[in-house]
Backbone atoms as SQL, in Angstrom:
CREATE TABLE atoms (id INTEGER PRIMARY KEY, chain TEXT, resi INTEGER, resn TEXT, atom TEXT, x REAL, y REAL, z REAL);
INSERT INTO atoms VALUES
  (1, 'A', 1, 'MET', 'N', -37.070, 32.438, 2.014),
  (2, 'A', 1, 'MET', 'CA', -36.254, 32.122, 3.169),
  (3, 'A', 1, 'MET', 'C', -36.849, 30.976, 3.996),
  (4, 'A', 2, 'LYS', 'N', -37.943, 30.395, 3.523),
  (5, 'A', 2, 'LYS', 'CA', -38.529, 29.260, 4.227),
  (6, 'A', 2, 'LYS', 'C', -37.604, 28.049, 4.163),
  (7, 'A', 3, 'ILE', 'N', -36.826, 27.944, 3.084),
  (8, 'A', 3, 'ILE', 'CA', -35.910, 26.813, 2.944),
  (9, 'A', 3, 'ILE', 'C', -34.820, 26.891, 4.004),
  (10, 'A', 4, 'ILE', 'N', -34.294, 28.096, 4.244),
  (11, 'A', 4, 'ILE', 'CA', -33.241, 28.267, 5.250),
  (12, 'A', 4, 'ILE', 'C', -33.783, 27.963, 6.646),
  (13, 'A', 5, 'GLU', 'N', -35.022, 28.357, 6.913),
  (14, 'A', 5, 'GLU', 'CA', -35.633, 28.043, 8.210),
  (15, 'A', 5, 'GLU', 'C', -35.767, 26.535, 8.390),
  (16, 'A', 6, 'GLY', 'N', -36.178, 25.842, 7.333),
  (17, 'A', 6, 'GLY', 'CA', -36.280, 24.381, 7.386),
  (18, 'A', 6, 'GLY', 'C', -34.921, 23.728, 7.577),
  (19, 'A', 7, 'MET', 'N', -33.900, 24.269, 6.906),
  (20, 'A', 7, 'MET', 'CA', -32.555, 23.721, 7.055),
  (21, 'A', 7, 'MET', 'C', -32.042, 23.952, 8.467),
  (22, 'A', 8, 'ASN', 'N', -32.314, 25.121, 9.056),
  (23, 'A', 8, 'ASN', 'CA', -31.892, 25.376, 10.429),
  (24, 'A', 8, 'ASN', 'C', -32.575, 24.420, 11.398),
  (25, 'A', 9, 'GLU', 'N', -33.829, 24.137, 11.155),
  (26, 'A', 9, 'GLU', 'CA', -34.566, 23.210, 12.011),
  (27, 'A', 9, 'GLU', 'C', -33.980, 21.805, 11.934),
  (28, 'A', 10, 'ILE', 'N', -33.694, 21.351, 10.718),
  (29, 'A', 10, 'ILE', 'CA', -33.086, 20.024, 10.541),
  (30, 'A', 10, 'ILE', 'C', -31.699, 19.993, 11.164),
  (31, 'A', 11, 'HIS', 'N', -30.946, 21.081, 10.998),
  (32, 'A', 11, 'HIS', 'CA', -29.585, 21.158, 11.534),
  (33, 'A', 11, 'HIS', 'C', -29.592, 21.043, 13.061),
  (34, 'A', 12, 'LEU', 'N', -30.537, 21.688, 13.708),
  (35, 'A', 12, 'LEU', 'CA', -30.613, 21.634, 15.172),
  (36, 'A', 12, 'LEU', 'C', -31.100, 20.280, 15.673),
  (37, 'A', 13, 'THR', 'N', -32.069, 19.681, 14.992),
  (38, 'A', 13, 'THR', 'CA', -32.579, 18.386, 15.447),
  (39, 'A', 13, 'THR', 'C', -31.564, 17.263, 15.246),
  (40, 'A', 14, 'MET', 'N', -30.738, 17.359, 14.216),
  (41, 'A', 14, 'MET', 'CA', -29.758, 16.314, 13.934),
  (42, 'A', 14, 'MET', 'C', -28.378, 16.628, 14.497),
  (43, 'A', 15, 'LYS', 'N', -28.271, 17.666, 15.315),
  (44, 'A', 15, 'LYS', 'CA', -27.027, 18.053, 16.000),
  (45, 'A', 15, 'LYS', 'C', -25.895, 18.360, 15.032),
  (46, 'A', 16, 'GLY', 'N', -26.238, 18.863, 13.859),
  (47, 'A', 16, 'GLY', 'CA', -25.237, 19.366, 12.925),
  (48, 'A', 16, 'GLY', 'C', -24.440, 18.330, 12.174),
  (49, 'A', 17, 'ILE', 'N', -24.944, 17.105, 12.051),
  (50, 'A', 17, 'ILE', 'CA', -24.148, 16.084, 11.358),
  (51, 'A', 17, 'ILE', 'C', -24.495, 15.967, 9.883),
  (52, 'A', 18, 'TYR', 'N', -25.543, 16.648, 9.426),
  (53, 'A', 18, 'TYR', 'CA', -25.964, 16.507, 8.032),
  (54, 'A', 18, 'TYR', 'C', -25.236, 17.498, 7.129),
  (55, 'A', 19, 'GLY', 'N', -24.750, 16.984, 6.006),
  (56, 'A', 19, 'GLY', 'CA', -24.194, 17.812, 4.965),
  (57, 'A', 19, 'GLY', 'C', -25.281, 18.141, 3.948),
  (58, 'A', 20, 'TYR', 'N', -24.865, 18.673, 2.808),
  (59, 'A', 20, 'TYR', 'CA', -25.866, 19.126, 1.837),
  (60, 'A', 20, 'TYR', 'C', -26.633, 17.971, 1.204),
  (61, 'A', 21, 'ARG', 'N', -26.017, 16.799, 1.085),
  (62, 'A', 21, 'ARG', 'CA', -26.713, 15.674, 0.449),
  (63, 'A', 21, 'ARG', 'C', -27.863, 15.180, 1.325),
  (64, 'A', 22, 'ARG', 'N', -27.575, 14.947, 2.602),
  (65, 'A', 22, 'ARG', 'CA', -28.630, 14.498, 3.505),
  (66, 'A', 22, 'ARG', 'C', -29.643, 15.601, 3.761),
  (67, 'A', 23, 'MET', 'N', -29.157, 16.846, 3.787),
  (68, 'A', 23, 'MET', 'CA', -30.064, 17.973, 4.001),
  (69, 'A', 23, 'MET', 'C', -31.084, 18.039, 2.859),
  (70, 'A', 24, 'LYS', 'N', -30.632, 17.801, 1.645),
  (71, 'A', 24, 'LYS', 'CA', -31.522, 17.810, 0.481),
  (72, 'A', 24, 'LYS', 'C', -32.585, 16.716, 0.616),
  (73, 'A', 25, 'LEU', 'N', -32.170, 15.515, 1.017),
  (74, 'A', 25, 'LEU', 'CA', -33.121, 14.415, 1.175),
  (75, 'A', 25, 'LEU', 'C', -34.129, 14.697, 2.281),
  (76, 'A', 26, 'ASN', 'N', -33.682, 15.288, 3.385),
  (77, 'A', 26, 'ASN', 'CA', -34.592, 15.564, 4.492),
  (78, 'A', 26, 'ASN', 'C', -35.527, 16.714, 4.199),
  (79, 'A', 27, 'LEU', 'N', -35.097, 17.689, 3.404),
  (80, 'A', 27, 'LEU', 'CA', -36.012, 18.758, 2.999),
  (81, 'A', 27, 'LEU', 'C', -37.160, 18.169, 2.193),
  (82, 'A', 28, 'LYS', 'N', -36.841, 17.216, 1.337),
  (83, 'A', 28, 'LYS', 'CA', -37.885, 16.557, 0.539),
  (84, 'A', 28, 'LYS', 'C', -38.788, 15.711, 1.429),
  (85, 'A', 29, 'ARG', 'N', -38.179, 14.971, 2.369),
  (86, 'A', 29, 'ARG', 'CA', -38.935, 14.053, 3.211),
  (87, 'A', 29, 'ARG', 'C', -39.801, 14.783, 4.241),
  (88, 'A', 30, 'CYS', 'N', -39.247, 15.790, 4.914),
  (89, 'A', 30, 'CYS', 'CA', -39.966, 16.448, 6.019),
  (90, 'A', 30, 'CYS', 'C', -40.926, 17.533, 5.537),
  (91, 'A', 31, 'PHE', 'N', -40.489, 18.332, 4.584),
  (92, 'A', 31, 'PHE', 'CA', -41.277, 19.493, 4.190),
  (93, 'A', 31, 'PHE', 'C', -41.905, 19.368, 2.809),
  (94, 'A', 32, 'GLY', 'N', -41.588, 18.307, 2.089),
  (95, 'A', 32, 'GLY', 'CA', -42.160, 18.118, 0.766),
  (96, 'A', 32, 'GLY', 'C', -41.600, 19.081, -0.273),
  (97, 'A', 33, 'ARG', 'N', -40.422, 19.640, -0.011),
  (98, 'A', 33, 'ARG', 'CA', -39.801, 20.581, -0.946),
  (99, 'A', 33, 'ARG', 'C', -38.705, 19.867, -1.719),
  (100, 'A', 34, 'ASN', 'N', -38.825, 19.838, -3.024),
  (101, 'A', 34, 'ASN', 'CA', -37.799, 19.250, -3.866),
  (102, 'A', 34, 'ASN', 'C', -36.844, 20.370, -4.284),
  (103, 'A', 35, 'VAL', 'N', -35.626, 20.339, -3.748),
  (104, 'A', 35, 'VAL', 'CA', -34.664, 21.424, -3.960),
  (105, 'A', 35, 'VAL', 'C', -33.404, 20.839, -4.582),
  (106, 'A', 36, 'ASN', 'N', -32.782, 21.596, -5.465),
  (107, 'A', 36, 'ASN', 'CA', -31.547, 21.189, -6.108),
  (108, 'A', 36, 'ASN', 'C', -30.412, 21.163, -5.076),
  (109, 'A', 37, 'ALA', 'N', -29.463, 20.227, -5.249),
  (110, 'A', 37, 'ALA', 'CA', -28.352, 20.095, -4.304),
  (111, 'A', 37, 'ALA', 'C', -27.458, 21.326, -4.312),
  (112, 'A', 38, 'LYS', 'N', -27.259, 21.917, -5.498),
  (113, 'A', 38, 'LYS', 'CA', -26.424, 23.124, -5.576),
  (114, 'A', 38, 'LYS', 'C', -27.053, 24.291, -4.827),
  (115, 'A', 39, 'ARG', 'N', -28.366, 24.367, -4.876),
  (116, 'A', 39, 'ARG', 'CA', -29.067, 25.422, -4.152),
  (117, 'A', 39, 'ARG', 'C', -28.951, 25.216, -2.644),
  (118, 'A', 40, 'VAL', 'N', -29.046, 23.954, -2.213),
  (119, 'A', 40, 'VAL', 'CA', -28.913, 23.641, -0.784),
  (120, 'A', 40, 'VAL', 'C', -27.517, 24.010, -0.308),
  (121, 'A', 41, 'ARG', 'N', -26.499, 23.682, -1.099),
  (122, 'A', 41, 'ARG', 'CA', -25.120, 24.055, -0.734),
  (123, 'A', 41, 'ARG', 'C', -24.974, 25.556, -0.600),
  (124, 'A', 42, 'ARG', 'N', -25.494, 26.280, -1.563),
  (125, 'A', 42, 'ARG', 'CA', -25.384, 27.742, -1.555),
  (126, 'A', 42, 'ARG', 'C', -26.097, 28.341, -0.343),
  (127, 'A', 43, 'LEU', 'N', -27.311, 27.859, -0.044),
  (128, 'A', 43, 'LEU', 'CA', -28.064, 28.383, 1.090),
  (129, 'A', 43, 'LEU', 'C', -27.432, 27.995, 2.428),
  (130, 'A', 44, 'MET', 'N', -26.839, 26.808, 2.496),
  (131, 'A', 44, 'MET', 'CA', -26.138, 26.425, 3.723),
  (132, 'A', 44, 'MET', 'C', -24.932, 27.317, 3.957),
  (133, 'A', 45, 'HIS', 'N', -24.238, 27.671, 2.885),
  (134, 'A', 45, 'HIS', 'CA', -23.090, 28.570, 3.001),
  (135, 'A', 45, 'HIS', 'C', -23.532, 29.959, 3.464),
  (136, 'A', 46, 'ILE', 'N', -24.626, 30.452, 2.908),
  (137, 'A', 46, 'ILE', 'CA', -25.139, 31.774, 3.295),
  (138, 'A', 46, 'ILE', 'C', -25.582, 31.772, 4.757),
  (139, 'A', 47, 'ALA', 'N', -26.257, 30.696, 5.191),
  (140, 'A', 47, 'ALA', 'CA', -26.771, 30.624, 6.564),
  (141, 'A', 47, 'ALA', 'C', -25.694, 30.250, 7.575),
  (142, 'A', 48, 'GLY', 'N', -24.521, 29.827, 7.105),
  (143, 'A', 48, 'GLY', 'CA', -23.439, 29.449, 8.015),
  (144, 'A', 48, 'GLY', 'C', -23.633, 28.081, 8.641),
  (145, 'A', 49, 'ILE', 'N', -24.330, 27.210, 7.943),
  (146, 'A', 49, 'ILE', 'CA', -24.557, 25.851, 8.436),
  (147, 'A', 49, 'ILE', 'C', -23.452, 24.952, 7.901),
  (148, 'A', 50, 'HIS', 'N', -22.738, 24.304, 8.816),
  (149, 'A', 50, 'HIS', 'CA', -21.650, 23.404, 8.432),
  (150, 'A', 50, 'HIS', 'C', -21.881, 22.050, 9.070),
  (151, 'A', 51, 'CYS', 'N', -21.521, 21.008, 8.349),
  (152, 'A', 51, 'CYS', 'CA', -21.675, 19.671, 8.904),
  (153, 'A', 51, 'CYS', 'C', -20.419, 19.292, 9.684),
  (154, 'A', 52, 'VAL', 'N', -20.567, 18.301, 10.548),
  (155, 'A', 52, 'VAL', 'CA', -19.451, 17.794, 11.330),
  (156, 'A', 52, 'VAL', 'C', -18.661, 16.840, 10.452),
  (157, 'A', 53, 'ILE', 'N', -17.358, 17.050, 10.357),
  (158, 'A', 53, 'ILE', 'CA', -16.494, 16.167, 9.577),
  (159, 'A', 53, 'ILE', 'C', -15.842, 15.201, 10.549),
  (160, 'A', 54, 'ARG', 'N', -16.115, 13.934, 10.373),
  (161, 'A', 54, 'ARG', 'CA', -15.588, 12.930, 11.276),
  (162, 'A', 54, 'ARG', 'C', -14.167, 12.559, 10.884),
  (163, 'A', 55, 'ARG', 'N', -13.386, 12.174, 11.869),
  (164, 'A', 55, 'ARG', 'CA', -12.011, 11.760, 11.609),
  (165, 'A', 55, 'ARG', 'C', -11.998, 10.350, 11.037),
  (166, 'A', 56, 'LYS', 'N', -11.055, 10.102, 10.162),
  (167, 'A', 56, 'LYS', 'CA', -10.930, 8.783, 9.561),
  (168, 'A', 56, 'LYS', 'C', -10.238, 7.854, 10.556),
  (169, 'A', 57, 'ARG', 'N', -10.793, 6.686, 10.741),
  (170, 'A', 57, 'ARG', 'CA', -10.229, 5.725, 11.663),
  (171, 'A', 57, 'ARG', 'C', -9.125, 4.940, 10.971),
  (172, 'A', 58, 'PRO', 'N', -8.106, 4.526, 11.729),
  (173, 'A', 58, 'PRO', 'CA', -7.051, 3.719, 11.100),
  (174, 'A', 58, 'PRO', 'C', -7.605, 2.373, 10.664),
  (175, 'A', 59, 'LYS', 'N', -7.075, 1.844, 9.580),
  (176, 'A', 59, 'LYS', 'CA', -7.585, 0.597, 9.029),
  (177, 'A', 59, 'LYS', 'C', -7.235, -0.605, 9.902),
  (178, 'A', 60, 'TYR', 'N', -6.040, -0.605, 10.442),
  (179, 'A', 60, 'TYR', 'CA', -5.637, -1.727, 11.275),
  (180, 'A', 60, 'TYR', 'C', -4.591, -1.247, 12.261),
  (181, 'A', 61, 'ILE', 'N', -4.401, -2.018, 13.291),
  (182, 'A', 61, 'ILE', 'CA', -3.378, -1.735, 14.292),
  (183, 'A', 61, 'ILE', 'C', -2.409, -2.906, 14.272),
  (184, 'A', 62, 'ARG', 'N', -1.153, -2.598, 14.061),
  (185, 'A', 62, 'ARG', 'CA', -0.160, -3.666, 14.047),
  (186, 'A', 62, 'ARG', 'C', 0.041, -4.176, 15.466),
  (187, 'A', 63, 'ASN', 'N', 0.093, -5.483, 15.585),
  (188, 'A', 63, 'ASN', 'CA', 0.340, -6.066, 16.885),
  (189, 'A', 63, 'ASN', 'C', 1.423, -7.119, 16.757),
  (190, 'A', 64, 'ARG', 'N', 2.020, -7.414, 17.867),
  (191, 'A', 64, 'ARG', 'CA', 3.068, -8.424, 17.887),
  (192, 'A', 64, 'ARG', 'C', 2.417, -9.789, 18.084),
  (193, 'A', 65, 'PRO', 'N', 3.016, -10.843, 17.531),
  (194, 'A', 65, 'PRO', 'CA', 2.432, -12.164, 17.740),
  (195, 'A', 65, 'PRO', 'C', 2.490, -12.548, 19.222),
  (196, 'A', 66, 'GLN', 'N', 1.465, -13.218, 19.681),
  (197, 'A', 66, 'GLN', 'CA', 1.380, -13.568, 21.093),
  (198, 'A', 66, 'GLN', 'C', 2.377, -14.668, 21.463),
  (199, 'A', 67, 'GLN', 'N', 2.653, -15.561, 20.526),
  (200, 'A', 67, 'GLN', 'CA', 3.609, -16.623, 20.810),
  (201, 'A', 67, 'GLN', 'C', 4.364, -16.941, 19.533),
  (202, 'A', 68, 'THR', 'N', 5.594, -17.356, 19.681),
  (203, 'A', 68, 'THR', 'CA', 6.394, -17.770, 18.531),
  (204, 'A', 68, 'THR', 'C', 6.636, -19.279, 18.657),
  (205, 'A', 69, 'ALA', 'N', 6.592, -19.944, 17.533),
  (206, 'A', 69, 'ALA', 'CA', 6.769, -21.399, 17.535),
  (207, 'A', 69, 'ALA', 'C', 8.234, -21.749, 17.754),
  (208, 'A', 70, 'GLU', 'N', 8.456, -22.837, 18.453),
  (209, 'A', 70, 'GLU', 'CA', 9.818, -23.313, 18.688),
  (210, 'A', 70, 'GLU', 'C', 10.357, -23.992, 17.433),
  (211, 'A', 71, 'ASN', 'N', 11.679, -24.047, 17.316),
  (212, 'A', 71, 'ASN', 'CA', 12.348, -24.667, 16.183),
  (213, 'A', 71, 'ASN', 'C', 12.495, -26.164, 16.469),
  (214, 'A', 72, 'ILE', 'N', 11.399, -26.895, 16.281),
  (215, 'A', 72, 'ILE', 'CA', 11.381, -28.320, 16.624),
  (216, 'A', 72, 'ILE', 'C', 12.250, -29.126, 15.663),
  (217, 'A', 73, 'LEU', 'N', 12.296, -28.770, 14.391),
  (218, 'A', 73, 'LEU', 'CA', 13.029, -29.539, 13.374),
  (219, 'A', 73, 'LEU', 'C', 14.500, -29.166, 13.307),
  (220, 'A', 74, 'ASN', 'N', 14.947, -28.237, 14.136),
  (221, 'A', 74, 'ASN', 'CA', 16.337, -27.763, 14.152),
  (222, 'A', 74, 'ASN', 'C', 16.783, -27.283, 12.776),
  (223, 'A', 75, 'ARG', 'N', 15.939, -26.505, 12.125),
  (224, 'A', 75, 'ARG', 'CA', 16.265, -25.974, 10.811),
  (225, 'A', 75, 'ARG', 'C', 17.189, -24.781, 10.948),
  (226, 'A', 76, 'ASP', 'N', 18.087, -24.617, 9.980),
  (227, 'A', 76, 'ASP', 'CA', 19.035, -23.504, 9.972),
  (228, 'A', 76, 'ASP', 'C', 18.469, -22.417, 9.067),
  (229, 'A', 77, 'PHE', 'N', 18.103, -21.291, 9.658),
  (230, 'A', 77, 'PHE', 'CA', 17.475, -20.204, 8.903),
  (231, 'A', 77, 'PHE', 'C', 18.477, -19.137, 8.478),
  (232, 'A', 78, 'HIS', 'N', 19.760, -19.333, 8.761),
  (233, 'A', 78, 'HIS', 'CA', 20.783, -18.346, 8.407),
  (234, 'A', 78, 'HIS', 'C', 21.482, -18.764, 7.122),
  (235, 'A', 79, 'VAL', 'N', 21.611, -17.845, 6.184),
  (236, 'A', 79, 'VAL', 'CA', 22.197, -18.116, 4.881),
  (237, 'A', 79, 'VAL', 'C', 23.622, -17.583, 4.889),
  (238, 'A', 80, 'THR', 'N', 24.571, -18.423, 4.429),
  (239, 'A', 80, 'THR', 'CA', 25.965, -17.985, 4.400),
  (240, 'A', 80, 'THR', 'C', 26.320, -17.248, 3.118),
  (241, 'A', 81, 'GLY', 'N', 25.598, -17.517, 2.042),
  (242, 'A', 81, 'GLY', 'CA', 25.887, -16.863, 0.755),
  (243, 'A', 81, 'GLY', 'C', 24.762, -17.108, -0.217),
  (244, 'A', 82, 'PRO', 'N', 24.900, -16.612, -1.450),
  (245, 'A', 82, 'PRO', 'CA', 23.845, -16.804, -2.433),
  (246, 'A', 82, 'PRO', 'C', 23.746, -18.273, -2.872),
  (247, 'A', 83, 'ILE', 'N', 22.547, -18.637, -3.285),
  (248, 'A', 83, 'ILE', 'CA', 22.295, -20.014, -3.738),
  (249, 'A', 83, 'ILE', 'C', 22.797, -20.143, -5.174),
  (250, 'A', 84, 'LYS', 'N', 23.585, -21.183, -5.459),
  (251, 'A', 84, 'LYS', 'CA', 24.111, -21.405, -6.801),
  (252, 'A', 84, 'LYS', 'C', 23.333, -22.516, -7.473),
  (253, 'A', 85, 'ASN', 'N', 22.787, -22.199, -8.625),
  (254, 'A', 85, 'ASN', 'CA', 22.063, -23.216, -9.415),
  (255, 'A', 85, 'ASN', 'C', 23.037, -23.880, -10.366),
  (256, 'A', 86, 'GLY', 'N', 23.057, -25.147, -10.366),
  (257, 'A', 86, 'GLY', 'CA', 23.801, -25.706, -11.351),
  (258, 'A', 86, 'GLY', 'C', 24.634, -26.752, -11.505);
């Protein structure tokens, strides 16, 4: 049960943001214990240690153009019918 005590200590110092992958690396780094990832997952489940799942941020925000260009060339952008080739 020394592994669970070490995991609880890491969990409290890192404010619960570590999942099993980082927990495995920190157990090796802090305590010198090389533990399998599956074992860390199982022990975290038994001890009730859960990591914080962050929300996914939106990739972009649609915005309206700040200014629209004037029609300096007086081009006609309205089509009356289909274009005929030929």
